[in-house]
FIVO-615889 format. One record per residue: residue number from 0; x, y, z of N, C-alpha, C in turn. Coordinates in nm, 3 decimals, always signed. Layout:
REM residues N
<node NUM; <X; Y; Z>; <X; Y; Z>; <X; Y; Z>>
...
This chain:
REM residues 220
<node 0; <+3.516; -4.480; +3.543>; <+3.433; -4.348; +3.552>; <+3.379; -4.332; +3.699>>
<node 1; <+3.372; -4.211; +3.764>; <+3.366; -4.203; +3.903>; <+3.207; -4.163; +3.911>>
<node 2; <+3.159; -4.182; +4.033>; <+3.023; -4.138; +4.050>; <+3.043; -3.994; +4.120>>
<node 3; <+2.961; -3.918; +4.068>; <+2.952; -3.775; +4.122>; <+2.798; -3.742; +4.206>>
<node 4; <+2.814; -3.731; +4.320>; <+2.684; -3.737; +4.397>; <+2.597; -3.626; +4.361>>
<node 5; <+2.466; -3.675; +4.360>; <+2.360; -3.570; +4.325>; <+2.360; -3.491; +4.199>>
<node 6; <+2.449; -3.526; +4.096>; <+2.464; -3.480; +3.981>; <+2.339; -3.509; +3.893>>
<node 7; <+2.306; -3.416; +3.825>; <+2.199; -3.437; +3.715>; <+2.268; -3.356; +3.573>>
<node 8; <+2.252; -3.402; +3.469>; <+2.282; -3.352; +3.346>; <+2.185; -3.245; +3.291>>
<node 9; <+2.238; -3.143; +3.228>; <+2.145; -3.036; +3.192>; <+2.049; -3.080; +3.065>>
<node 10; <+2.111; -3.170; +2.982>; <+2.017; -3.208; +2.872>; <+2.109; -3.335; +2.814>>
<node 11; <+2.069; -3.397; +2.700>; <+2.122; -3.496; +2.641>; <+2.254; -3.456; +2.571>>
<node 12; <+2.241; -3.349; +2.521>; <+2.383; -3.291; +2.446>; <+2.492; -3.284; +2.551>>
<node 13; <+2.470; -3.210; +2.675>; <+2.589; -3.195; +2.764>; <+2.602; -3.325; +2.817>>
<node 14; <+2.508; -3.428; +2.837>; <+2.536; -3.563; +2.889>; <+2.634; -3.631; +2.785>>
<node 15; <+2.613; -3.617; +2.654>; <+2.685; -3.683; +2.550>; <+2.828; -3.638; +2.555>>
<node 16; <+2.844; -3.483; +2.558>; <+2.963; -3.427; +2.571>; <+3.065; -3.470; +2.672>>
<node 17; <+2.999; -3.478; +2.788>; <+3.070; -3.536; +2.904>; <+3.102; -3.684; +2.882>>
<node 18; <+3.016; -3.757; +2.841>; <+3.056; -3.911; +2.809>; <+3.161; -3.912; +2.692>>
<node 19; <+3.152; -3.834; +2.587>; <+3.249; -3.856; +2.501>; <+3.392; -3.803; +2.530>>
<node 20; <+3.398; -3.708; +2.607>; <+3.526; -3.678; +2.664>; <+3.590; -3.767; +2.758>>
<node 21; <+3.508; -3.832; +2.841>; <+3.556; -3.944; +2.927>; <+3.596; -4.063; +2.859>>
<node 22; <+3.514; -4.104; +2.743>; <+3.550; -4.213; +2.670>; <+3.676; -4.180; +2.567>>
<node 23; <+3.684; -4.068; +2.538>; <+3.803; -4.042; +2.450>; <+3.949; -4.037; +2.528>>
<node 24; <+3.928; -4.007; +2.655>; <+4.061; -4.015; +2.751>; <+4.095; -4.161; +2.796>>
<node 25; <+3.960; -4.239; +2.808>; <+3.990; -4.391; +2.851>; <+4.030; -4.504; +2.743>>
<node 26; <+3.957; -4.466; +2.618>; <+3.970; -4.588; +2.501>; <+4.103; -4.556; +2.436>>
<node 27; <+4.148; -4.668; +2.388>; <+4.277; -4.677; +2.300>; <+4.224; -4.641; +2.176>>
<node 28; <+4.339; -4.598; +2.083>; <+4.303; -4.556; +1.942>; <+4.240; -4.677; +1.868>>
<node 29; <+4.170; -4.666; +1.774>; <+4.109; -4.788; +1.711>; <+3.997; -4.719; +1.601>>
<node 30; <+3.943; -4.811; +1.531>; <+3.841; -4.784; +1.433>; <+3.706; -4.787; +1.490>>
<node 31; <+3.639; -4.687; +1.524>; <+3.529; -4.675; +1.610>; <+3.402; -4.662; +1.509>>
<node 32; <+3.295; -4.706; +1.555>; <+3.146; -4.665; +1.508>; <+3.055; -4.659; +1.631>>
<node 33; <+3.002; -4.539; +1.654>; <+2.920; -4.514; +1.760>; <+2.766; -4.534; +1.715>>
<node 34; <+2.707; -4.627; +1.773>; <+2.562; -4.639; +1.747>; <+2.476; -4.586; +1.859>>
<node 35; <+2.364; -4.503; +1.813>; <+2.271; -4.443; +1.910>; <+2.145; -4.537; +1.904>>
<node 36; <+2.098; -4.557; +2.020>; <+1.975; -4.636; +2.015>; <+1.871; -4.519; +1.993>>
<node 37; <+1.783; -4.564; +1.895>; <+1.670; -4.483; +1.847>; <+1.562; -4.478; +1.961>>
<node 38; <+1.502; -4.350; +2.006>; <+1.554; -4.243; +1.942>; <+1.669; -4.155; +2.040>>
<node 39; <+1.619; -4.167; +2.180>; <+1.700; -4.097; +2.272>; <+1.849; -4.119; +2.296>>
<node 40; <+1.877; -4.235; +2.226>; <+2.043; -4.253; +2.241>; <+2.117; -4.164; +2.141>>
<node 41; <+2.062; -4.124; +2.023>; <+2.130; -4.074; +1.907>; <+2.194; -3.922; +1.947>>
<node 42; <+2.122; -3.850; +2.023>; <+2.182; -3.711; +2.082>; <+2.319; -3.748; +2.151>>
<node 43; <+2.308; -3.864; +2.240>; <+2.431; -3.898; +2.302>; <+2.561; -3.940; +2.216>>
<node 44; <+2.514; -4.049; +2.135>; <+2.604; -4.096; +2.044>; <+2.675; -3.978; +1.934>>
<node 45; <+2.595; -3.901; +1.920>; <+2.656; -3.790; +1.809>; <+2.754; -3.715; +1.893>>
<node 46; <+2.763; -3.675; +2.017>; <+2.876; -3.607; +2.096>; <+2.972; -3.719; +2.102>>
<node 47; <+2.957; -3.844; +2.137>; <+3.044; -3.942; +2.154>; <+3.132; -3.951; +2.038>>
<node 48; <+3.057; -3.981; +1.930>; <+3.128; -3.983; +1.796>; <+3.212; -3.861; +1.752>>
<node 49; <+3.162; -3.766; +1.804>; <+3.256; -3.635; +1.763>; <+3.382; -3.615; +1.857>>
<node 50; <+3.387; -3.683; +1.964>; <+3.489; -3.684; +2.066>; <+3.593; -3.804; +2.026>>
<node 51; <+3.538; -3.912; +1.974>; <+3.617; -4.012; +1.919>; <+3.659; -3.991; +1.763>>
<node 52; <+3.606; -3.911; +1.704>; <+3.620; -3.900; +1.568>; <+3.580; -4.015; +1.504>>
<node 53; <+3.472; -4.073; +1.523>; <+3.408; -4.186; +1.477>; <+3.285; -4.171; +1.385>>
<node 54; <+3.252; -4.268; +1.313>; <+3.140; -4.261; +1.231>; <+3.025; -4.280; +1.328>>
<node 55; <+2.925; -4.222; +1.285>; <+2.786; -4.227; +1.341>; <+2.670; -4.301; +1.284>>
<node 56; <+2.600; -4.402; +1.367>; <+2.496; -4.470; +1.317>; <+2.378; -4.482; +1.415>>
<node 57; <+2.259; -4.506; +1.358>; <+2.145; -4.548; +1.439>; <+2.086; -4.680; +1.444>>
<node 58; <+2.056; -4.745; +1.572>; <+2.016; -4.879; +1.566>; <+1.877; -4.877; +1.625>>
<node 59; <+1.787; -4.942; +1.550>; <+1.635; -4.932; +1.586>; <+1.607; -5.038; +1.706>>
<node 60; <+1.550; -4.997; +1.806>; <+1.502; -5.089; +1.918>; <+1.368; -5.061; +1.971>>
<node 61; <+1.321; -5.140; +2.019>; <+1.161; -5.143; +2.091>; <+1.155; -5.238; +2.197>>
<node 62; <+1.102; -5.166; +2.299>; <+1.066; -5.248; +2.431>; <+0.942; -5.351; +2.395>>
<node 63; <+0.951; -5.463; +2.449>; <+0.827; -5.546; +2.464>; <+0.762; -5.539; +2.593>>
<node 64; <+0.650; -5.446; +2.596>; <+0.604; -5.408; +2.718>; <+0.490; -5.503; +2.773>>
<node 65; <+0.488; -5.517; +2.887>; <+0.370; -5.583; +2.957>; <+0.249; -5.529; +2.921>>
<node 66; <+0.123; -5.592; +2.889>; <+0.019; -5.526; +2.841>; <-0.035; -5.435; +2.939>>
<node 67; <-0.041; -5.469; +3.059>; <-0.096; -5.370; +3.162>; <-0.002; -5.264; +3.203>>
<node 68; <+0.110; -5.273; +3.135>; <+0.209; -5.171; +3.199>; <+0.332; -5.168; +3.103>>
<node 69; <+0.295; -5.087; +2.983>; <+0.387; -5.099; +2.870>; <+0.529; -5.048; +2.897>>
<node 70; <+0.541; -4.963; +2.996>; <+0.683; -4.904; +3.023>; <+0.760; -5.021; +3.097>>
<node 71; <+0.693; -5.139; +3.145>; <+0.775; -5.253; +3.217>; <+0.801; -5.350; +3.097>>
<node 72; <+0.922; -5.361; +3.078>; <+0.982; -5.444; +2.969>; <+0.988; -5.577; +2.998>>
<node 73; <+0.940; -5.687; +2.924>; <+0.942; -5.816; +2.941>; <+1.070; -5.869; +2.851>>
<node 74; <+1.099; -5.779; +2.759>; <+1.211; -5.803; +2.644>; <+1.216; -5.679; +2.570>>
<node 75; <+1.278; -5.711; +2.464>; <+1.311; -5.598; +2.363>; <+1.354; -5.662; +2.225>>
<node 76; <+1.325; -5.582; +2.110>; <+1.361; -5.632; +2.001>; <+1.461; -5.510; +1.934>>
<node 77; <+1.547; -5.554; +1.838>; <+1.642; -5.458; +1.755>; <+1.650; -5.502; +1.622>>
<node 78; <+1.671; -5.386; +1.552>; <+1.689; -5.419; +1.385>; <+1.795; -5.331; +1.328>>
<node 79; <+1.871; -5.372; +1.235>; <+2.003; -5.320; +1.182>; <+2.041; -5.383; +1.062>>
<node 80; <+2.041; -5.310; +0.943>; <+2.109; -5.383; +0.820>; <+2.043; -5.518; +0.793>>
<node 81; <+1.917; -5.519; +0.819>; <+1.844; -5.654; +0.802>; <+1.856; -5.763; +0.877>>
<node 82; <+1.930; -5.729; +0.990>; <+1.947; -5.829; +1.111>; <+1.860; -5.789; +1.220>>
<node 83; <+1.829; -5.903; +1.310>; <+1.742; -5.875; +1.422>; <+1.802; -5.938; +1.539>>
<node 84; <+1.754; -5.868; +1.645>; <+1.810; -5.888; +1.779>; <+1.690; -5.913; +1.883>>
<node 85; <+1.685; -5.992; +1.961>; <+1.593; -6.021; +2.058>; <+1.653; -6.047; +2.208>>
<node 86; <+1.552; -6.002; +2.312>; <+1.624; -6.023; +2.446>; <+1.473; -6.056; +2.518>>
<node 87; <+1.490; -6.136; +2.603>; <+1.370; -6.170; +2.702>; <+1.427; -6.186; +2.837>>
<node 88; <+1.336; -6.113; +2.932>; <+1.353; -6.111; +3.048>; <+1.289; -6.236; +3.111>>
<node 89; <+1.349; -6.357; +3.146>; <+1.272; -6.471; +3.153>; <+1.152; -6.474; +3.259>>
<node 90; <+1.208; -6.400; +3.364>; <+1.116; -6.399; +3.484>; <+0.986; -6.295; +3.456>>
<node 91; <+1.003; -6.178; +3.409>; <+0.896; -6.099; +3.384>; <+0.817; -6.165; +3.254>>
<node 92; <+0.880; -6.228; +3.168>; <+0.810; -6.281; +3.040>; <+0.712; -6.398; +3.090>>
<node 93; <+0.772; -6.473; +3.189>; <+0.705; -6.586; +3.245>; <+0.564; -6.547; +3.337>>
<node 94; <+0.588; -6.441; +3.394>; <+0.463; -6.380; +3.470>; <+0.385; -6.326; +3.380>>
<node 95; <+0.424; -6.239; +3.274>; <+0.317; -6.177; +3.193>; <+0.260; -6.282; +3.109>>
<node 96; <+0.318; -6.399; +3.068>; <+0.253; -6.502; +3.010>; <+0.151; -6.568; +3.086>>
<node 97; <+0.182; -6.584; +3.207>; <+0.085; -6.649; +3.301>; <-0.039; -6.536; +3.319>>
<node 98; <+0.004; -6.429; +3.323>; <-0.114; -6.325; +3.350>; <-0.213; -6.302; +3.235>>
<node 99; <-0.144; -6.296; +3.111>; <-0.210; -6.243; +2.997>; <-0.243; -6.330; +2.883>>
<node 100; <-0.162; -6.448; +2.892>; <-0.180; -6.548; +2.800>; <-0.078; -6.537; +2.663>>
<node 101; <-0.045; -6.630; +2.610>; <+0.028; -6.650; +2.493>; <-0.003; -6.549; +2.360>>
<node 102; <-0.148; -6.575; +2.344>; <-0.210; -6.503; +2.235>; <-0.198; -6.344; +2.240>>
<node 103; <-0.193; -6.286; +2.376>; <-0.194; -6.138; +2.393>; <-0.055; -6.095; +2.388>>
<node 104; <+0.057; -6.177; +2.438>; <+0.185; -6.139; +2.410>; <+0.220; -6.159; +2.264>>
<node 105; <+0.156; -6.247; +2.193>; <+0.206; -6.269; +2.053>; <+0.162; -6.143; +1.986>>
<node 106; <+0.048; -6.084; +2.013>; <-0.008; -5.961; +1.953>; <+0.102; -5.824; +1.985>>
<node 107; <+0.134; -5.838; +2.113>; <+0.233; -5.730; +2.160>; <+0.358; -5.753; +2.051>>
<node 108; <+0.410; -5.858; +2.048>; <+0.522; -5.884; +1.961>; <+0.509; -5.848; +1.822>>
<node 109; <+0.396; -5.884; +1.758>; <+0.365; -5.851; +1.628>; <+0.352; -5.710; +1.597>>
<node 110; <+0.290; -5.641; +1.687>; <+0.285; -5.505; +1.680>; <+0.419; -5.432; +1.694>>
<node 111; <+0.483; -5.479; +1.774>; <+0.628; -5.412; +1.799>; <+0.724; -5.430; +1.682>>
<node 112; <+0.710; -5.579; +1.635>; <+0.790; -5.597; +1.520>; <+0.768; -5.496; +1.411>>
<node 113; <+0.631; -5.470; +1.370>; <+0.594; -5.394; +1.273>; <+0.658; -5.260; +1.297>>
<node 114; <+0.626; -5.190; +1.425>; <+0.674; -5.057; +1.450>; <+0.829; -5.054; +1.433>>
<node 115; <+0.896; -5.158; +1.456>; <+1.043; -5.174; +1.455>; <+1.090; -5.161; +1.324>>
<node 116; <+1.018; -5.236; +1.234>; <+1.054; -5.237; +1.094>; <+1.031; -5.109; +1.026>>
<node 117; <+0.924; -5.048; +1.076>; <+0.904; -4.890; +1.019>; <+1.010; -4.813; +1.059>>
<node 118; <+1.058; -4.812; +1.172>; <+1.174; -4.738; +1.241>; <+1.301; -4.758; +1.161>>
<node 119; <+1.327; -4.889; +1.154>; <+1.449; -4.913; +1.089>; <+1.450; -4.865; +0.941>>
<node 120; <+1.344; -4.876; +0.867>; <+1.346; -4.821; +0.746>; <+1.373; -4.682; +0.730>>
<node 121; <+1.317; -4.603; +0.820>; <+1.343; -4.459; +0.812>; <+1.486; -4.418; +0.820>>
<node 122; <+1.562; -4.512; +0.917>; <+1.690; -4.457; +0.950>; <+1.801; -4.565; +0.875>>
<node 123; <+1.762; -4.641; +0.773>; <+1.828; -4.743; +0.700>; <+1.967; -4.682; +0.665>>
<node 124; <+1.938; -4.544; +0.593>; <+2.077; -4.498; +0.538>; <+2.180; -4.452; +0.636>>
<node 125; <+2.161; -4.473; +0.772>; <+2.253; -4.436; +0.882>; <+2.292; -4.566; +0.939>>
<node 126; <+2.335; -4.674; +0.867>; <+2.360; -4.802; +0.933>; <+2.514; -4.846; +0.883>>
<node 127; <+2.624; -4.794; +0.925>; <+2.749; -4.820; +0.879>; <+2.781; -4.963; +0.907>>
<node 128; <+2.869; -5.025; +0.842>; <+2.929; -5.169; +0.826>; <+3.003; -5.164; +0.977>>
<node 129; <+2.980; -5.269; +1.057>; <+3.041; -5.304; +1.163>; <+3.123; -5.391; +1.185>>
<node 130; <+3.177; -5.467; +1.072>; <+3.266; -5.592; +1.079>; <+3.404; -5.541; +1.096>>
<node 131; <+3.480; -5.598; +1.200>; <+3.622; -5.581; +1.243>; <+3.633; -5.431; +1.294>>
<node 132; <+3.528; -5.360; +1.351>; <+3.542; -5.240; +1.405>; <+3.499; -5.237; +1.565>>
<node 133; <+3.541; -5.148; +1.631>; <+3.496; -5.128; +1.761>; <+3.347; -5.058; +1.760>>
<node 134; <+3.256; -5.127; +1.813>; <+3.129; -5.045; +1.828>; <+3.098; -5.009; +1.974>>
<node 135; <+3.069; -4.874; +1.962>; <+3.020; -4.828; +2.088>; <+2.864; -4.813; +2.072>>
<node 136; <+2.790; -4.877; +2.160>; <+2.646; -4.868; +2.172>; <+2.590; -4.752; +2.276>>
<node 137; <+2.534; -4.644; +2.243>; <+2.490; -4.556; +2.349>; <+2.350; -4.526; +2.342>>
<node 138; <+2.306; -4.512; +2.491>; <+2.184; -4.467; +2.513>; <+2.171; -4.358; +2.604>>
<node 139; <+2.064; -4.285; +2.645>; <+2.069; -4.184; +2.713>; <+2.051; -4.211; +2.864>>
<node 140; <+2.048; -4.337; +2.897>; <+2.046; -4.409; +3.019>; <+2.010; -4.532; +3.016>>
<node 141; <+2.047; -4.623; +3.120>; <+2.010; -4.755; +3.125>; <+1.919; -4.800; +3.232>>
<node 142; <+1.827; -4.836; +3.219>; <+1.729; -4.857; +3.345>; <+1.728; -5.014; +3.364>>
<node 143; <+1.660; -5.094; +3.290>; <+1.649; -5.235; +3.293>; <+1.764; -5.317; +3.192>>
<node 144; <+1.803; -5.255; +3.094>; <+1.895; -5.300; +2.990>; <+1.851; -5.384; +2.898>>
<node 145; <+1.713; -5.386; +2.885>; <+1.641; -5.479; +2.784>; <+1.681; -5.444; +2.659>>
<node 146; <+1.658; -5.290; +2.612>; <+1.685; -5.277; +2.463>; <+1.844; -5.274; +2.429>>
<node 147; <+1.925; -5.254; +2.539>; <+2.083; -5.256; +2.475>; <+2.114; -5.392; +2.493>>
<node 148; <+2.054; -5.500; +2.552>; <+2.080; -5.654; +2.548>; <+2.038; -5.685; +2.402>>
<node 149; <+1.918; -5.642; +2.362>; <+1.890; -5.680; +2.249>; <+1.971; -5.622; +2.123>>
<node 150; <+2.018; -5.507; +2.141>; <+2.113; -5.439; +2.048>; <+2.230; -5.512; +2.034>>
<node 151; <+2.310; -5.563; +2.153>; <+2.427; -5.617; +2.161>; <+2.406; -5.773; +2.094>>
<node 152; <+2.296; -5.832; +2.123>; <+2.269; -5.963; +2.058>; <+2.266; -5.946; +1.905>>
<node 153; <+2.206; -5.842; +1.865>; <+2.215; -5.832; +1.714>; <+2.366; -5.781; +1.663>>
<node 154; <+2.428; -5.689; +1.726>; <+2.561; -5.655; +1.668>; <+2.651; -5.759; +1.679>>
<node 155; <+2.643; -5.840; +1.772>; <+2.749; -5.972; +1.771>; <+2.724; -6.039; +1.632>>
<node 156; <+2.616; -6.037; +1.585>; <+2.613; -6.115; +1.450>; <+2.672; -6.055; +1.362>>
<node 157; <+2.729; -5.931; +1.350>; <+2.796; -5.839; +1.239>; <+2.940; -5.838; +1.257>>
<node 158; <+2.999; -5.927; +1.350>; <+3.148; -5.961; +1.369>; <+3.225; -5.836; +1.398>>
<node 159; <+3.180; -5.736; +1.485>; <+3.276; -5.626; +1.528>; <+3.399; -5.683; +1.602>>
<node 160; <+3.506; -5.596; +1.624>; <+3.609; -5.641; +1.698>; <+3.591; -5.633; +1.833>>
<node 161; <+3.510; -5.544; +1.867>; <+3.470; -5.530; +2.017>; <+3.326; -5.448; +2.019>>
<node 162; <+3.276; -5.489; +2.149>; <+3.145; -5.413; +2.169>; <+3.158; -5.319; +2.301>>
<node 163; <+3.136; -5.223; +2.307>; <+3.118; -5.126; +2.424>; <+2.991; -5.070; +2.453>>
<node 164; <+2.926; -5.075; +2.563>; <+2.815; -5.016; +2.600>; <+2.837; -4.895; +2.675>>
<node 165; <+2.790; -4.777; +2.652>; <+2.815; -4.650; +2.709>; <+2.692; -4.564; +2.735>>
<node 166; <+2.672; -4.514; +2.843>; <+2.567; -4.430; +2.878>; <+2.602; -4.330; +2.987>>
<node 167; <+2.531; -4.204; +2.987>; <+2.549; -4.132; +3.082>; <+2.527; -4.182; +3.233>>
<node 168; <+2.419; -4.233; +3.246>; <+2.368; -4.299; +3.388>; <+2.324; -4.439; +3.371>>
<node 169; <+2.369; -4.528; +3.471>; <+2.303; -4.649; +3.474>; <+2.330; -4.713; +3.633>>
<node 170; <+2.231; -4.794; +3.669>; <+2.268; -4.861; +3.809>; <+2.391; -4.954; +3.806>>
<node 171; <+2.477; -4.944; +3.901>; <+2.587; -5.023; +3.923>; <+2.570; -5.167; +3.886>>
<node 172; <+2.478; -5.220; +3.948>; <+2.451; -5.369; +3.923>; <+2.429; -5.418; +3.789>>
<node 173; <+2.360; -5.306; +3.698>; <+2.317; -5.343; +3.570>; <+2.454; -5.323; +3.506>>
<node 174; <+2.540; -5.241; +3.526>; <+2.663; -5.236; +3.445>; <+2.747; -5.362; +3.462>>
<node 175; <+2.762; -5.429; +3.589>; <+2.818; -5.533; +3.595>; <+2.751; -5.657; +3.512>>
<node 176; <+2.612; -5.648; +3.522>; <+2.548; -5.758; +3.437>; <+2.581; -5.723; +3.296>>
<node 177; <+2.580; -5.607; +3.234>; <+2.630; -5.575; +3.090>; <+2.753; -5.611; +3.071>>
<node 178; <+2.853; -5.609; +3.157>; <+2.997; -5.638; +3.139>; <+3.011; -5.777; +3.093>>
<node 179; <+2.908; -5.865; +3.108>; <+2.907; -5.996; +3.088>; <+2.873; -6.027; +2.950>>
<node 180; <+2.803; -5.941; +2.893>; <+2.750; -5.985; +2.737>; <+2.831; -5.881; +2.647>>
<node 181; <+2.881; -5.761; +2.683>; <+2.989; -5.697; +2.605>; <+3.118; -5.687; +2.660>>
<node 182; <+3.212; -5.643; +2.582>; <+3.339; -5.641; +2.621>; <+3.360; -5.539; +2.733>>
<node 183; <+3.293; -5.424; +2.726>; <+3.282; -5.326; +2.852>; <+3.179; -5.249; +2.830>>
<node 184; <+3.114; -5.216; +2.980>; <+2.995; -5.134; +2.991>; <+3.047; -5.022; +3.091>>
<node 185; <+3.016; -4.905; +3.030>; <+3.064; -4.769; +3.118>; <+2.953; -4.683; +3.129>>
<node 186; <+2.944; -4.596; +3.234>; <+2.862; -4.481; +3.257>; <+2.945; -4.384; +3.345>>
<node 187; <+2.884; -4.249; +3.331>; <+2.945; -4.145; +3.424>; <+2.885; -4.169; +3.545>>
<node 188; <+2.762; -4.170; +3.573>; <+2.679; -4.182; +3.690>; <+2.650; -4.322; +3.719>>
<node 189; <+2.659; -4.376; +3.837>; <+2.635; -4.495; +3.878>; <+2.559; -4.485; +4.009>>
<node 190; <+2.446; -4.431; +4.039>; <+2.372; -4.432; +4.144>; <+2.317; -4.550; +4.207>>
<node 191; <+2.346; -4.573; +4.333>; <+2.296; -4.670; +4.403>; <+2.136; -4.692; +4.417>>
<node 192; <+2.091; -4.590; +4.425>; <+1.937; -4.556; +4.461>; <+1.877; -4.532; +4.311>>
<node 193; <+1.902; -4.597; +4.227>; <+1.866; -4.567; +4.090>; <+1.704; -4.546; +4.058>>
<node 194; <+1.647; -4.453; +4.001>; <+1.507; -4.444; +3.991>; <+1.473; -4.473; +3.851>>
<node 195; <+1.478; -4.335; +3.774>; <+1.432; -4.352; +3.644>; <+1.527; -4.259; +3.571>>
<node 196; <+1.549; -4.304; +3.440>; <+1.670; -4.224; +3.362>; <+1.640; -4.059; +3.365>>
<node 197; <+1.518; -4.021; +3.346>; <+1.474; -3.895; +3.334>; <+1.514; -3.825; +3.475>>
<node 198; <+1.528; -3.873; +3.583>; <+1.555; -3.810; +3.700>; <+1.689; -3.763; +3.724>>
<node 199; <+1.774; -3.802; +3.624>; <+1.927; -3.764; +3.631>; <+1.946; -3.645; +3.503>>
<node 200; <+1.834; -3.590; +3.458>; <+1.842; -3.482; +3.357>; <+1.757; -3.358; +3.404>>
<node 201; <+1.807; -3.228; +3.381>; <+1.736; -3.128; +3.401>; <+1.606; -3.109; +3.290>>
<node 202; <+1.662; -3.127; +3.163>; <+1.580; -3.139; +3.042>; <+1.567; -3.283; +2.989>>
<node 203; <+1.457; -3.331; +2.978>; <+1.445; -3.479; +2.908>; <+1.330; -3.502; +2.846>>
<node 204; <+1.310; -3.402; +2.727>; <+1.200; -3.419; +2.647>; <+1.205; -3.517; +2.566>>
<node 205; <+1.099; -3.562; +2.493>; <+1.110; -3.671; +2.398>; <+1.198; -3.639; +2.284>>
<node 206; <+1.257; -3.717; +2.212>; <+1.349; -3.686; +2.095>; <+1.262; -3.720; +1.965>>
<node 207; <+1.240; -3.631; +1.876>; <+1.162; -3.623; +1.746>; <+1.263; -3.681; +1.641>>
<node 208; <+1.180; -3.740; +1.551>; <+1.239; -3.812; +1.446>; <+1.327; -3.707; +1.342>>
<node 209; <+1.268; -3.581; +1.335>; <+1.343; -3.509; +1.272>; <+1.483; -3.451; +1.340>>
<node 210; <+1.474; -3.430; +1.470>; <+1.580; -3.399; +1.533>; <+1.689; -3.501; +1.522>>
<node 211; <+1.666; -3.641; +1.531>; <+1.755; -3.745; +1.507>; <+1.811; -3.745; +1.363>>
<node 212; <+1.718; -3.724; +1.269>; <+1.774; -3.716; +1.122>; <+1.878; -3.604; +1.089>>
<node 213; <+1.838; -3.499; +1.161>; <+1.921; -3.395; +1.142>; <+2.068; -3.407; +1.215>>
<node 214; <+2.072; -3.475; +1.314>; <+2.197; -3.514; +1.375>; <+2.265; -3.614; +1.310>>
<node 215; <+2.201; -3.706; +1.242>; <+2.275; -3.812; +1.162>; <+2.313; -3.753; +1.037>>
<node 216; <+2.248; -3.666; +0.971>; <+2.272; -3.603; +0.840>; <+2.396; -3.520; +0.857>>
<node 217; <+2.410; -3.460; +0.967>; <+2.513; -3.365; +0.988>; <+2.648; -3.420; +1.023>>
<node 218; <+2.647; -3.555; +1.050>; <+2.770; -3.621; +1.085>; <+2.792; -3.734; +0.970>>
<node 219; <+2.710; -3.714; +0.857>; <+2.729; -3.822; +0.748>; <+2.837; -3.792; +0.661>>
């Protein structure tokens, strides 16, 4: 998939449509399941599933944020069909532990685990079986890769045939890294000077729970 200079997507729906068309022309025929990372990845996944004629599902993920800067992830957790996945960025985790102590990070993880369990329960109806199927994990963009790495760690436990990571935008060095943990990692835009995911969208509003449920229900 080629880089298109200075391009921004109109919104998640348009980004997902473009990604779905690209994947439909690239991937071989097979039994696909498309999982959107909750919540922003589901609008992307819905369009990819439409293009591939695939079943759509949702996978609950949450960042483990550094206490002073919750947007900076020292790791992530994932939950699906009673299984859990976990990823730690060893360098950031070590510095966070040195700066804030084990007890404070334990509180972050306990709170995150509770929020994750609640999220997974809301969307548990939309959790297709993955065994022997080609799983496409979608998000609206990949910045650090923490949440998608936790998702991959989980999905591997469910014995899929293959795992593909797909997003509208991601830095090229991260795609290379993710290709080592999944069978394939693809993106439409691969900017060298990557900033934040929202910078590559004209409209990037938060995705609400009811919007996600409506998308999943319409594909059920």
